[in-house]
N, C-alpha and C positions, 0 to 999 in steps of 0.2 A: 136583708140588710147587708151592706158591705161597707165597713168603715175603715178598713186597713188592708193593704195588699203588698206584695213584694215583686220586684223586677230585678232578680239577681242574675243578670246577664250583661255581657259586654256590648259596647256599641256595635262591634262587628257582627256579633250574634244577632242583634236586633235587625240590623240592615239585611243580613242574609235571610233571616226567617220571613220578614215581611216585604222583602224586595223594595225597600224604601230607604232614602238617604237621611242621615242625621247631620245637619250643618252646624253642629255645636258640640261641646264636650258632653259626655255622659258617663257616669260611673254607676256600677250596680247599686241597687237600692233594696234594703231588707225590711224596711218598716215604713212604708208610704202612708201618709195621712192626708186628710182633707186640708184644703187651702194651699197645698204645695204645687209648684210648677212641674208638670209631668208630660212625657211624650204621648202623643195620640196621632192617629191617622184619620183624616177627615174625608168626607165625600168630595170636598173641594180640592184636596191635595193628597190623593191616595199614594203618591210615589215619593212623598217627602214628609218626614215627621214634623209636626207642629208641637209647640210646648204651651199647654193651657193650664189654668188653675183648676184644681178639683173643687167644685162647689158652684153650682149655678144659681144666679139670682133670677127669680121669676121675672117675666116681662112686665108684670104690673107693679114691681117694686125693685127697680133697677139699682137703687142706691142703698140697699140694705147692707148692714155690716156683715163681715165675713161669717160671724157666728150664726147669722140668720139664714145663710145660704143653704140650699138643699144639695145633698151629695148623692142621693139615690132617687129613682122613680120606679113605680110599679110598671112592669112591662105590659100587663093586661089592660091598663087604663091610660097609658102614656099618650096614645093617639087621640084620646077624648078630652084630656085636661086642657083648659084654656092656656095655662102657663107653659105647657110642653108641646102642644099640638104642632105649632109651626116648626119647632126644632126637630121633632120626630119626622116631619115630612121633608124638610130641606137640609137639616144639619145633623146628620148621623156621624158617628165616629167609632173607631176601634181603639181600645185602651189595652196596650200590651201588658202582660203580667206573667208570672210563673207560679203564683200562689196567692191565697188570700186567707185572712184570719177571721175567726169568730170566737165568741166567749160563751162558756157553759157554766151556769151556776150550780155548785154542789154545796147544798146547805145554805145558811144565811150569810156567811162571810166569804166562803171560798169560791172564786171564779177562775176557771181554768181556760187558758187560751189554746185554741187549736189552729193548726195550719192545714189548708186544703190545697192539693196540687195534683198534677198528673203523675202517673206511675213512674215516668222517666224524668219528671220535673222539667219538662220541655215548656217552651213559650206557648202561650195561647192569647186570646183577646176577649175582653169583655165588650158587650154591646153598650154603646153610650150615645148621648146626644150632646151637642155643644151650643153655646150661645155667645154672642158678642154684646157687650154693654159698656156704657160710659160711667166711670167712677166719679167720685165727688170732686176730683181734680181735673176733670175733663179728659182723662186718658181713656183710651179704648182697651178693654181687657177681654180676653177670651177664656171661657170657663167650660167645664164639662161635668156631667154626672153619669153614674153607672145605673143601668137598668137591672132590676131584680125580678126574680120569678119564684115559684114554689121550690122549696128545697128538694133535692133528690135524696135517695136513701142514705147516702153517706153523710150528707150535711144535716139531714132532718133531726138526728139525735142531738145536735148542738143548737140549731136555729131553724125556724120554719121558712126562712127565705134565703136565697143565694143569688149571687150576681149571674146575669145571663152570659154564658160563654158561647161565642159563635164558633161553630166548627170551622176548621181551616178551609174546607171546600165551599163554605158559604160566606166567607169574609168579603169577597168582591160583591156578592149580591147585597149584603148589608150596606155597603158604601155606594152602591149603584143608585143614582138619583131617579132612575126609571123603574125601580122595583115597585110593585104594587103593594097596597096595604095587606092584601092576602098573602103575598110572598113574604113580607116582613114578619107578619104575625106567626108564620110557621117556624121562624128562626128563634122566637122568643120563648124557648122551652127549657126545662131543666137539662143540664148536661148529663150524659150517661154516667151513672155512678160507678160502673165497672171499669171505667177508664181513669178513675181518680183514687187517691189515697188521702188519709188524714192522720195527723199525729199531734200530740200535745207538745207545746213549746214553753220556754221559760217566760215568767212574768215580765222579763225585760221588754217584751213587746208592748206592754202596757204604757210605756213612756216613749213618746215619739223621738226623744233625743237619742234613744238607743237604736241607731240605724247602722248595724254592723252584723257580721256573720253569726255572732253568738245568738242572735234572735231566732235563727233558723234551727238551732240544735234541738234534737228530739229529747223529750223528758218523759218521765213517768207522770201520770196525772197527780196533781197536788192532793195531799190528804187533808183531813179536816183541820189540821194545824197549820196548813199553808206550806208544808214541806214537799219537795219534789227531788227527783234524781235525774241528773244529766246523763245522756248516752252519747257515745262517740267523742 
């Protein structure tokens, strides 16, 4: 599962890291949520960022409401599903990020949010697929979803699934239209846990209106009464 992530980097940093141009304004994001318009790199345009909505409408139900859209797909079956097969074969994308969030239940009422990132909090990219569809007003929209795989050791304590993170050296292969199914499946694996870190963050992340640096601040895990301590 991946239902929230962060992209706390400048436009310049994004362009330099992915060697691609952003032809619009962009500000750092701390609490990205589904349905929002976000930067991606597609197999059709790997040298320029596109802005797509997070949440794909399946081919067989193009006019479903936003709430009914899918935001993730299992990497192990995405090439077999009727609703995703075409996108997987022809419309793959990279979704830049510098962290993602998951929630761990402690007791019946207490749910603690965790942030997962690289040791140096550097930029990386999720594996995704994208789709084009016509909405109820006859307008063409572009949407994407994030592929998930089994959790690595650092994520497994919080959730059994994690987003597929494509290693930097394999990003071009993921976007290459001529990559074989065998080549692609080798990329859809858990990211090495020893390159990642995790820490608890404030419940501020629970509300998508909170899209500011405070969301990233480390905390102690919440106790049974819902109390936590901020660090830094």
